Backbone bond lengths (Angstrom), bond angles and torsions (degrees), N, CA, C in turn:
res aa  C-N    CA-C-N  psi(-1)  N-CA   C-N-CA  omega(-1)  CA-C   N-CA-C  phi
1 M - - - 1.511 - - 1.551 108.00 -
2 F 1.276 115.18 130.46 1.516 120.39 -175.32 1.467 100.55 -133.58
3 L 1.354 114.64 126.84 1.507 121.65 179.49 1.430 114.43 56.51
4 G 1.303 115.45 27.97 1.550 119.37 178.41 1.586 109.42 81.81
5 I 1.322 117.30 6.23 1.422 115.07 -175.14 1.612 106.27 -118.69
6 E 1.308 116.98 134.26 1.425 122.49 179.94 1.515 112.72 -68.03
7 I 1.291 123.64 156.19 1.462 126.67 -178.21 1.490 109.52 -65.51
8 T 1.263 119.52 -30.68 1.454 122.71 175.98 1.479 109.34 -58.41
9 E 1.343 118.09 -51.65 1.397 124.04 -177.79 1.594 112.94 -61.07
10 W 1.445 111.92 -38.10 1.431 115.08 175.93 1.521 111.84 -62.72
11 V 1.247 121.66 -39.29 1.397 125.30 178.01 1.538 108.97 -61.16
12 G 1.274 118.42 -44.89 1.498 123.63 178.91 1.468 111.01 -62.71
13 Y 1.381 118.93 -42.61 1.442 121.32 176.69 1.469 111.96 -65.42
14 L 1.343 119.43 -42.37 1.463 120.88 179.54 1.539 111.18 -63.46
15 A 1.350 115.55 -40.36 1.430 119.85 174.46 1.536 115.08 -58.11
16 S 1.294 115.45 -48.41 1.427 123.29 173.80 1.554 114.08 -57.08
17 I 1.304 115.97 -46.51 1.475 119.68 174.58 1.559 113.54 -61.12
18 A 1.337 115.80 -40.03 1.367 116.81 178.40 1.498 114.19 -65.04
19 L 1.402 116.28 -38.83 1.442 115.60 176.27 1.484 113.71 -67.90
20 M 1.324 118.14 -40.95 1.460 122.77 -179.88 1.580 107.82 -59.39
21 I 1.346 115.43 -47.08 1.432 113.79 176.64 1.469 116.25 -63.00
22 S 1.308 119.64 -37.85 1.472 121.53 176.68 1.472 114.76 -57.07
23 F 1.364 116.80 -36.37 1.469 120.70 -176.66 1.588 109.06 -75.49
24 M 1.336 118.63 -7.09 1.466 119.65 178.25 1.571 111.21 -92.85
25 M 1.358 113.63 -7.35 1.478 117.13 -178.21 1.452 114.00 -80.94
26 K 1.367 116.47 135.61 1.417 123.79 177.57 1.503 114.14 -80.43
27 N 1.369 113.46 -37.05 1.513 122.36 175.30 1.542 107.94 -72.64
28 V 1.333 113.19 120.57 1.591 118.40 179.83 1.527 108.70 -61.40
29 H 1.310 118.85 -42.20 1.507 122.69 -175.49 1.552 105.61 -60.82
30 T 1.336 120.30 -45.87 1.424 126.40 178.25 1.513 110.96 -61.07
31 L 1.334 113.33 -47.43 1.512 118.53 178.32 1.545 113.06 -57.21
32 R 1.357 116.13 -47.32 1.401 123.38 179.61 1.494 112.09 -59.25
33 T 1.345 112.66 -44.32 1.588 120.11 -175.41 1.433 107.96 -65.33
34 I 1.273 121.81 -54.79 1.477 126.56 -178.89 1.597 108.66 -62.90
35 N 1.344 117.00 -40.48 1.456 119.83 176.24 1.501 109.20 -59.46
36 S 1.244 118.36 -42.70 1.499 124.14 179.15 1.471 110.37 -55.98
37 V 1.405 116.27 -43.67 1.491 121.84 178.62 1.481 110.23 -61.06
38 G 1.384 117.27 -41.78 1.478 119.57 -179.68 1.466 109.95 -65.71
39 A 1.363 115.88 -43.99 1.490 122.81 179.48 1.555 109.80 -57.45
40 V 1.379 119.23 -42.48 1.424 118.32 -179.69 1.546 108.23 -68.58
41 L 1.299 116.29 -41.66 1.487 117.10 177.92 1.555 113.97 -59.55
42 F 1.376 111.91 -35.82 1.548 116.54 -179.90 1.534 106.46 -70.91
43 I 1.264 121.79 -33.57 1.432 124.47 179.48 1.487 111.12 -67.93
44 I 1.251 116.67 -41.27 1.501 125.31 169.97 1.567 112.23 -57.98
45 Y 1.299 109.22 -45.73 1.519 117.22 -179.27 1.535 107.78 -64.83
46 G 1.264 117.95 -42.50 1.465 120.19 -178.75 1.492 111.96 -63.27
47 V 1.277 115.80 -39.09 1.466 122.67 179.35 1.549 109.87 -68.09
48 M 1.435 115.35 -40.81 1.483 118.57 177.07 1.474 111.95 -68.56
49 L 1.201 118.81 -19.59 1.609 122.63 174.97 1.548 107.84 -80.83
50 E 1.215 116.99 23.53 1.454 122.12 -179.22 1.593 109.75 56.87
51 T 1.314 110.32 51.88 1.448 124.33 173.49 1.522 113.05 62.30
52 S 1.309 110.31 82.30 1.480 120.82 171.33 1.554 106.74 -93.73
53 W 1.300 112.43 96.33 1.412 119.51 -177.73 1.568 120.10 -59.56
54 P 1.334 113.90 -34.94 1.526 113.31 177.16 1.546 111.09 -64.29
55 I 1.337 116.50 -40.21 1.490 118.97 179.61 1.549 109.94 -69.23
56 I 1.227 116.98 -41.12 1.490 122.64 -177.80 1.570 108.88 -69.06
57 I 1.285 119.05 -50.97 1.459 121.22 177.88 1.549 115.06 -55.26
58 T 1.321 111.76 -50.34 1.512 117.77 -179.47 1.505 111.11 -60.26
59 N 1.277 118.58 -46.61 1.476 122.43 -178.02 1.543 111.80 -75.91
60 V 1.224 122.18 -27.97 1.469 121.58 170.57 1.564 109.33 -60.75
61 F 1.373 113.69 -43.74 1.385 120.44 -177.81 1.577 110.40 -64.59
62 I 1.295 114.29 -44.58 1.514 123.02 -179.55 1.545 107.80 -60.95
63 L 1.311 115.37 -46.10 1.468 122.44 179.16 1.499 111.53 -59.93
64 A 1.425 114.29 -44.99 1.409 115.02 -176.32 1.531 113.01 -73.43
65 V 1.321 118.69 -26.47 1.428 120.90 175.67 1.582 109.77 -71.37
66 N 1.311 113.83 -40.73 1.535 119.19 179.07 1.541 110.00 -64.76
67 I 1.312 115.95 -41.62 1.482 118.08 176.88 1.554 112.41 -67.08
68 Y 1.320 117.51 -39.42 1.404 116.28 175.76 1.495 112.46 -61.65
69 Y 1.382 122.06 -49.85 1.405 120.96 178.31 1.430 117.64 -65.79
70 L 1.389 120.12 -32.54 1.487 122.84 175.02 1.510 106.22 -69.16
71 T 1.252 122.27 -41.82 1.453 123.04 -179.19 1.505 112.87 -69.11
72 Y 1.344 112.25 -50.27 1.530 119.96 -176.44 1.520 107.48 -59.50
73 K 1.332 120.36 -47.83 1.416 121.81 -178.79 1.548 111.74 -63.75
74 R 1.309 116.04 -35.94 1.440 118.37 -177.11 1.514 112.79 -69.65
75 F 1.327 116.72 -38.41 1.448 122.46 174.72 1.507 116.02 -78.53
76 K 1.271 115.15 -23.97 1.432 120.22 179.14 1.617 114.03 -74.95
77 N 1.385 114.51 -32.69 1.353 119.57 179.14 1.486 116.42 -88.20
C-alpha cells in the first residue's frame, strides 16, 4: 500500500492515464503504441482483480487490434 492506495488500484490508474494520453496523440503509430501499453496494464489490472474477464477480454482485443495495425503498417511500408 502506497499513500493509502493498493497496488491494484495504482495499476488501474496507470492504465487509465496511459489510455488518456494515447488519445491526445496526433501520430497514429504513437497513439497505438501508448494505447497498447494501457491495454497491457488493464489486462494486468483485470488479473489482479481476481480475474475480471470483461476487463481482460476487452483489452486483449484492443491489444490485438493495435498489434495488428502496428505490424501491418510496418510491413506494408
